[in-house]
N, C-alpha and C positions, 0 to 999 in steps of 0.2 A: 891219756898220758899221765903218768904219775908225777906228783909234785916232788921237787927236791926236798929232802929232810931239812928241818931247821931246829935250832935249839931255842927254847923258851926259858926265861928266868922268872920264877915266882918269888916276889919279894915278901919279906917279913920285916917291916920297917917300924921304928919307934916313932910315935906321933906325940907332939907337944902342942901347947897353945902358941908357940913361937913359929911363925911361918918361915922365918929365916933358918931356924934350926931344923925344921922339917925339910926345907929345900936342901940343906947340906947333907942330910941323911939320905934323901932320895938320890942325889947326884953321886954320893959315895957308893950306894948300892948299884947304880947304873954302871959305874966303872968296874965294879966287881963282876957284874953280870957279863959285861963285854969281855972282860979278861977270862971269863969261864967259857967263852965261845958262843954266848947267846946273841942272837940278832933281834930279840925283843924282850922286854921286861914288863911286868905287870905288878902294880902296887895296890895296897888296901884302900878301902873306903876312907875318905877324908885324909889321905896320906899327906896332902899338902896344907889344906886349910885347918885340919882338925875336924872332929866330928861334933855335930850339934849334940847338945846336952852333956857331952864329955868334956872336950877342950873348949868348945864354944858355949859360953853361957848367955850371950846376947849378941845379935847381929851388929849392934852399934859398936861392939869392941873389936870387930874383925878389921884388920889393917888391910883393906882391899887393894890398895896401891902396891903395897909390899908383896901381897899374894900374887898379883899379876907379874911383878918383876921376878919373883922366884919361878913362876911357871915359864916365863920366857927364858930364864937361865937354864931350866931343864930342857926346853926346846933346843937351845943353842948346843947343849952337851949332846942331845940326841943326834943332832946333825954331825957334830964332831965325831962321835963314836959310830955313826951309821947304824943306829939302833932304834927300832920302834919302841915307844914308851907309852904305857897307859897308866895315868895317875888319877886317884880319887881326890876330889876336892868339891867344895861348895862353889856354885856358880852364881854370881850376883845377877839379879834381874832389876829392872827399872822400879824404884820405889813407887808405891808401897808394897809391891809384889815380893813375896818371900823367895829366897834363892832356891835353885835346883840342888838336889844332891846328885853329883855327877861323876863321870869318868871322862877325862880328856884323852883323846887318842892323838898322839904325836908321831909323825912319820920319821923314817931314818934320814929324811932330808931336813928335819927340824920344823916341819909344817904341821899346824893343828888341822888335822884331816876331818875330824868330826867330834862329837861329844854325845855321850849317853847320859840321859837324865832318868833317874829312878822313877819308875811308873807306879809300882805297888809300894805305898808308904805306910808306915805304922800309924796308929791312931794319934800318937803324940806328934809325929812328924807332920801329918796333914793338918792337925788343928793348931799347931804353934810354931812350926819350924820351916817346912819346905812346900814348894809348889811341885805338884806331880809332873812328870814328863808324859809324853804321848806315844812315842814310837820305839820300836826295837832299834838296835844299832848293830849293823853288820859291816865290817871293813875287811879289806884284803891286804895281807903283807906277805911278801915272798911267794905269792900264789895261793896261800892258805886263807881260808875264810874264818873270821872270828866274830863271835857275838858277845855282848856284855850284859852283866846283871849285877845288882847291888843287894847285899845283905838279905833282908827278909823275903826278897823275891825268890829265895830258895824254896819257900813254901808254896809257890805257885807253879805247879807242873805245866800248866798251859803255856807259860812263857818258854820253858825249855823245849816243849814239843814244837812250838812255833819256830824256835831256832833250828830244830831238826828239819822242819819243812823248808826252811830258808837255806838248807844245805851247808850249814857251818861245819868247820872241822874241829872247832874248839870254842868253848864258851868261857869267857873270863869273869869270874865271880869275885868281886871285891866285898869284903865284909868287916865290920867292926863288931865282932862277936867272939864268944868263947864257948859256944854250944856245940858239943860234939856231934849232935844230930845234924848240924849243917854239913859236916863232912860225910856223914852217912847218906844223906840226901843227894849230895853232889855225886857220890859214887853210884847211887841208883840211877840218876839221869844219864851219867856217862855210859853205864852198862845198857840202859834202855834204848838209847839213841845212837850208841856206837860213835861217840865223839869224845875228844879229850875235854876235860874241865880243869881249869886253873883256878885254885881257891887261894886268895891272898888275904892274910890276917895280920893285924898290927902285933908288934912284939909284946906290948903290955897286955894283950888279950890271948897270948899264945900258950898259957898254962895247960888248958885242956883241949885246945884246937889249934893246930899249927898250919902254916901255909904248905901247900902240896900241889902237885900235878897228878891228876887222875887219868888213867888210860881208858881207851874205848871199851875195854873189857869191864871196867868198874874198879880194877885193882889200882892201888896207889903206886904210882911209877917213881915219884921222887917226893921227899918230905922233909921239912925243916925241923930242927930240934926246938923244944919249948923254951920260951923266955929269952931268946937271943935274937938280935937283929941279924939279918943275913939274907941269903938268896939260895934257892935250889934250882938247879938247871936240869931240864929234861928234853929229850929228843922227840920231836913230832916226825914220825916216819910211817907213811901209809903202806910202805912195802915191808915193814918189819914183820917177820914170821909170827911173832907173838900176837899180833893184832890181825892176822889174816882172816880168821873166821868172823871177828867182830866187824871189820870194815868191809870185807868183800863178800861175805855170805849173809850174815845177819842183817846188816844195814839195808842192802837193796831189797832183801825179802821183807822186812818190816814195812818199808815204803810201799811195796807192792800189796802187802796185806792191808795197809791202811786205805788204799784206793778202793778195796772191797770187791773188785770185779772177779777175782779168783774164787770168791765165795758165792757172789750172786749167780754165777752161771752154774753153780752146783746145787742151788736150792731145788727142792723137790716138792711136788704137790702129792703129798701122802697124808692120809687122815691120821696115821699113827705119829707123824711128825707134828701135826697141828694140834692134836689133842694133848692136853697137859694134865688131865685128870684120870689117867689110867697108867697101870704099871706095864 
């Protein structure tokens, strides 16, 4: 049975060192997303806390109590709007352990459903800033399955293949980055695995790379303009004729191909197949 189409908003939010300011920005864009018909909204890496090395210069300077208050206010608004909300933020661990770099997944009932902790960290992150996570994150909203990834994890194709094996419909990638290659790689994963990819970038990093929704064909379905805070809204519709080949032909065929049996039963015992040193 086909899932009902849903609208997803991809945010391009401005991030500051002030968590109260970040909270106001997030909630304003949530309202705009809901007004645009979206039932879920996806924010950049560090959207609430700020990003380590950028807005955060020392963990001692983070107002953790204020950060939690702002996240609770976001959860309250998510319940009020009836909208799933995925927000990037550092997640405090018990001292002396360093925080996770995380995505909070808040349901349309205002409940914290789960949290994704970044697994593949940069050298700087792992030596001075963050504790790595351990597990993928998959959640369901409106019958659709979503996976989560953060920033340089775009360089690890095994993560995106695993999400394909976990049968996600869309991967939410939050990044604090301005590298155009991130967008190209995201398009490649979407086309290779026939799922949507939502790429959320902060406003201040959007000169060369903007927030966007990428379709299962790899084409850009909706895209934000550079250097402006805002949202773009795109429709996830598995019955859309434009995605018919990608979703209903290529996707199941590739899954079958990866299992390998269609090839194994066609292997032959032929000397000309086994020999590699003759024309």
